[in-house]
C-alpha positions as CSV (number, residue, x, y, z in Angstrom):
1,M,0.0,0.0,0.0
2,C,1.1,3.7,-0.2
3,Y,2.1,5.3,3.1
4,D,4.8,7.7,1.9
5,I,4.4,10.7,-0.5
6,S,6.3,13.8,-1.4
7,F,5.3,17.4,-2.0
8,A,8.5,19.0,-3.2
9,T,6.8,21.7,-5.2
10,S,4.7,24.9,-4.7
11,I,1.1,25.4,-3.9
12,R,1.3,28.5,-6.1
13,A,1.6,26.2,-9.1
14,F,-2.0,25.0,-8.5
15,A,-3.2,28.0,-10.4
16,D,-1.9,26.5,-13.6
17,Y,-4.1,23.4,-13.0
18,F,-7.1,24.8,-11.2
19,P,-7.4,28.5,-11.8
20,E,-10.8,28.6,-10.0
21,L,-9.4,26.9,-6.8
22,I,-10.3,28.6,-3.5
23,I,-7.4,28.2,-1.1
24,D,-8.1,27.8,2.7
25,P,-6.4,30.7,4.6
26,Q,-4.9,28.1,7.0
27,I,-2.7,26.9,4.2
28,D,0.9,28.2,3.9
29,L,1.4,29.0,0.2
30,E,5.1,28.1,0.7
31,F,4.3,24.7,2.0
32,Q,6.8,22.0,0.9
33,Q,7.7,18.6,2.4
34,D,10.1,16.1,0.7
35,H,8.7,13.2,2.6
36,I,5.2,12.8,4.2
37,Q,4.6,9.6,6.1
38,G,1.1,8.4,6.8
39,T,1.6,5.5,9.3
40,A,1.4,6.5,12.9
41,V,1.7,10.2,12.0
42,F,-1.7,11.2,10.5
43,G,-0.4,14.7,9.6
44,K,-2.3,17.3,7.6
45,H,-1.9,17.7,3.8
46,P,-3.6,20.2,1.4
47,I,-6.5,18.4,-0.3
48,I,-8.7,19.5,-3.2
49,F,-12.4,18.8,-3.0
50,V,-15.8,20.2,-4.1
51,D,-17.6,21.8,-1.2
52,K,-21.4,21.8,-0.6
53,T,-21.8,25.0,-2.6
54,G,-20.1,23.5,-5.6
55,N,-16.8,25.4,-5.2
56,L,-13.5,23.8,-5.7
57,R,-11.4,24.2,-2.5
58,L,-8.0,23.4,-1.2
59,K,-8.1,22.5,2.5
60,P,-5.8,20.9,5.0
61,M,-7.0,17.4,6.0
62,E,-5.5,14.7,8.2
63,W,-4.3,11.5,6.4
64,G,-6.0,8.5,8.0
65,V,-9.8,8.5,7.9
66,M,-12.0,8.8,10.9
67,E,-15.7,7.8,10.6
68,F,-18.2,10.6,10.4
69,W,-19.9,9.4,13.6
70,T,-16.8,10.1,15.6
71,K,-17.5,12.5,18.5
72,E,-14.1,13.2,19.9
73,V,-10.7,14.1,18.4
74,P,-8.8,10.8,18.4
75,N,-6.0,10.1,20.8
76,N,-3.4,8.9,18.3
77,K,-1.3,7.5,21.1
78,D,-4.0,5.0,21.8
79,F,-2.9,1.7,20.1
80,K,-6.4,0.6,19.0
81,I,-7.1,4.0,17.4
82,M,-3.7,4.1,15.8
83,K,-4.1,0.6,14.4
84,K,-7.5,1.4,13.0
85,R,-6.4,4.7,11.4
86,N,-3.4,3.0,9.8
87,G,-5.9,0.6,8.2
88,Y,-7.7,3.7,6.8
89,L,-4.7,5.4,5.2
90,N,-5.5,3.7,1.9
91,A,-8.8,2.6,0.3
92,R,-8.9,-0.3,-2.2
93,S,-10.5,0.8,-5.5
94,E,-12.2,-2.5,-5.9
95,R,-14.2,-2.0,-2.7
96,I,-15.5,1.5,-3.1
97,L,-18.5,0.7,-5.3
98,A,-18.7,-3.1,-5.0
99,D,-18.5,-3.6,-1.2
100,T,-21.7,-2.0,0.0
101,K,-20.9,-2.9,3.7
102,S,-17.6,-1.0,3.6
103,Y,-17.0,2.5,5.0
104,W,-15.7,3.5,1.5
105,Y,-19.1,2.8,0.0
106,K,-20.7,5.1,2.6
107,I,-18.4,8.0,1.6
108,K,-18.0,7.1,-2.1
109,N,-19.3,10.5,-3.2
110,N,-16.8,12.4,-1.0
111,R,-14.2,12.4,-3.7
112,C,-11.0,14.4,-3.4
113,L,-7.6,14.8,-5.0
114,I,-4.2,14.6,-3.2
115,P,-1.6,16.8,-4.8
116,V,1.9,15.2,-4.8
117,S,5.2,15.5,-6.6
118,G,5.9,11.8,-6.1
119,I,5.2,8.7,-4.0
120,F,7.7,6.4,-2.3
121,E,7.6,2.6,-2.3
122,H,9.9,0.0,-0.8
123,R,11.3,-3.0,-2.7
124,G,12.4,-6.1,-0.9
125,I,15.7,-7.6,-2.3
126,T,16.9,-11.1,-1.4
127,S,19.9,-11.0,1.0
128,W,19.4,-7.3,1.8
129,K,18.5,-6.5,5.4
130,N,16.5,-3.4,4.6
131,K,14.1,-2.6,1.8
132,L,15.2,-0.3,-1.0
133,P,13.2,3.0,-1.3
134,Y,12.0,4.3,-4.7
135,H,10.6,7.6,-5.8
136,I,7.9,7.1,-8.4
137,K,5.7,9.5,-10.5
138,P,4.1,9.8,-13.9
139,G,6.9,10.9,-16.3
140,G,7.0,14.6,-17.2
141,Q,4.7,15.7,-14.4
142,P,6.3,17.9,-11.7
143,I,3.0,17.7,-9.8
144,F,0.1,15.3,-10.1
145,F,-3.2,14.5,-8.3
146,L,-4.0,11.2,-6.7
147,P,-7.7,10.4,-6.2
148,G,-8.9,9.8,-2.7
149,L,-12.0,10.0,-0.4
150,Y,-12.5,12.3,2.5
151,S,-14.6,12.0,5.7
152,V,-15.9,14.8,8.0
153,Y,-16.7,14.3,11.7
154,D,-17.9,16.9,14.3
155,A,-15.9,16.7,17.5
156,V,-17.0,18.4,20.7
157,D,-14.6,21.1,21.9
158,K,-14.3,20.3,25.6
159,E,-13.6,23.9,26.5
160,T,-16.4,25.6,24.6
161,G,-18.8,22.8,24.0
162,E,-19.0,23.8,20.3
163,L,-18.9,21.3,17.5
164,T,-15.8,21.6,15.3
165,P,-15.7,19.9,11.8
166,N,-12.6,17.7,11.3
167,Y,-11.6,16.6,7.8
168,T,-9.7,13.4,7.2
169,F,-8.8,11.6,3.9
170,T,-7.6,8.3,2.4
171,L,-5.6,7.6,-0.7
172,I,-7.1,5.1,-3.3
173,T,-5.0,2.2,-4.4
174,R,-5.4,-0.5,-7.1
175,K,-3.7,-3.7,-8.3
176,A,-0.1,-2.8,-9.4
177,N,1.1,-2.6,-13.0
178,T,4.3,-4.5,-14.1
179,V,6.8,-1.9,-12.8
180,M,5.0,-1.4,-9.5
181,C,4.7,-5.2,-9.0
182,S,8.5,-5.4,-9.3
183,I,9.1,-2.5,-6.8
184,H,6.3,-3.1,-4.3
185,N,7.0,-6.8,-4.1
186,S,6.7,-7.7,-0.4
187,G,5.1,-6.6,2.9
188,D,1.6,-7.0,4.1
189,N,-0.1,-5.7,0.9
190,P,2.3,-6.4,-2.0
191,F,1.5,-5.7,-5.7
192,R,-0.6,-2.6,-5.0
193,M,-0.1,1.0,-6.2
194,P,-1.8,4.3,-6.0
195,L,-4.5,4.9,-8.5
196,F,-2.3,7.1,-10.8
197,L,-4.5,9.1,-13.3
198,P,-3.9,11.4,-16.2
199,F,-4.7,15.0,-15.3
200,D,-7.9,15.2,-17.3
201,M,-9.2,12.1,-15.6
202,S,-8.2,13.5,-12.2
203,K,-10.3,16.6,-12.8
204,E,-13.2,14.4,-14.0
205,F,-13.0,12.4,-10.8
206,L,-14.2,15.5,-8.9
207,Q,-17.2,16.2,-11.1
208,P,-20.5,16.1,-9.0
209,D,-22.4,14.6,-12.0
210,L,-20.0,11.6,-12.4
211,T,-22.1,8.6,-13.3
212,S,-21.6,5.2,-11.6
213,E,-20.5,3.7,-14.8
214,R,-17.8,6.3,-15.4
215,Y,-16.8,6.2,-11.7
216,A,-16.2,2.5,-12.1
217,E,-14.1,3.0,-15.3
218,I,-11.9,5.6,-13.5
219,L,-11.4,3.3,-10.5
220,S,-10.3,0.5,-12.8
221,Y,-7.8,2.6,-14.8
222,E,-4.2,1.3,-14.9
223,M,-1.4,3.7,-15.6
224,P,0.9,2.0,-18.1
225,S,4.3,1.0,-16.7
226,E,6.1,2.9,-19.4
227,A,4.4,6.1,-18.3
228,L,6.0,5.9,-14.8
229,E,9.4,7.5,-13.9
230,Y,11.2,5.9,-11.0
231,Y,14.6,5.9,-9.3
232,T,16.1,4.9,-5.9
233,T,16.5,7.3,-3.1
234,F,18.3,7.3,0.2
235,T,16.5,5.9,3.3
236,I,13.4,8.1,3.8
237,R,12.2,6.9,7.2
238,T,15.1,8.2,9.2
239,G,16.2,11.4,10.9
240,K,19.8,10.9,9.8
241,P,21.2,13.5,7.4
242,H,21.5,12.6,3.8
243,P,25.2,11.5,3.1
244,L,25.3,13.7,0.0
245,G,23.3,16.6,1.5
246,L,20.5,15.9,-1.0
247,R,16.7,16.1,-0.3
248,K,14.8,12.9,0.5
249,H,13.0,12.8,-2.9
250,E,16.2,13.2,-4.9
251,R,18.0,10.3,-6.6
252,Y,20.5,8.2,-4.7
253,D,22.2,5.3,-6.4
254,W,23.0,2.5,-4.0
255,P,26.1,0.4,-4.8
256,E,25.5,-3.0,-6.3
257,T,21.7,-2.6,-6.6
258,P,20.1,-5.2,-8.9
259,P,17.6,-3.9,-11.3
260,P,13.9,-4.5,-10.6
261,P,12.9,-8.0,-12.0
262,L,10.3,-6.5,-14.3
263,G,7.4,-8.8,-15.1
264,T,7.7,-11.0,-12.0
265,M,4.8,-11.5,-9.6
266,N,6.9,-13.4,-7.0
267,P,7.9,-11.4,-4.0
268,E,11.5,-11.4,-2.9
269,V,12.4,-12.0,0.7
270,S,13.3,-9.1,3.0
271,L,13.8,-9.1,6.7
272,S,12.7,-5.6,7.5
273,E,11.7,-2.2,6.0
């Protein structure tokens, strides 16, 4: 699944893609972050969605969905809550319309876009202790928009008694293409990738009049392997400085790295991530 993304670009660039976008005043226009981790962090990220008045908005939302019936701001130090939110960082595209008992079906019309400059995935290599991180994105796109779903719950402010709306989101994933099968080849949910979409299809995903048939077609779209650009990076889940002084999303060539075994569906063994 996808738990690591990058936003090494500028929010000001959104005007080139969505000139009608209304930006929430809470958002810092200079916001950039080379590595954003979902698991156990649940930090805020600028998310694009259509509000109840039909306007296109950019608003900070927490990664890791909380159900709309939640009444209190979650204590993310609570193991049970953390485990549940980790399970809600990603939504399987196959379940959104087909699994009528899932939470994703309940919020299927709360569609949103997650602006990123790239995603990270880890590849397991036989005989290597740690997995190898890759930076991946559609080629030729300095910024792209991953489809997701958002959920809103009203939590009671214990000091004022007022209800405060809280926005959370999840990132949609699908079965991996050949390249992503070779990179995301191990772990709890191997052979998955984000639902990469061409820009026009990303914009269409937000349309309020999207039909069920077209919705299903978008959810089943597979980005061709040859359309993806990928390279290895230095370890991303660490506080240690980069040995070359580079940013986390920048290319780092590890010595004696075997090329991805393109076309294989057999996971390689890795001891840890």
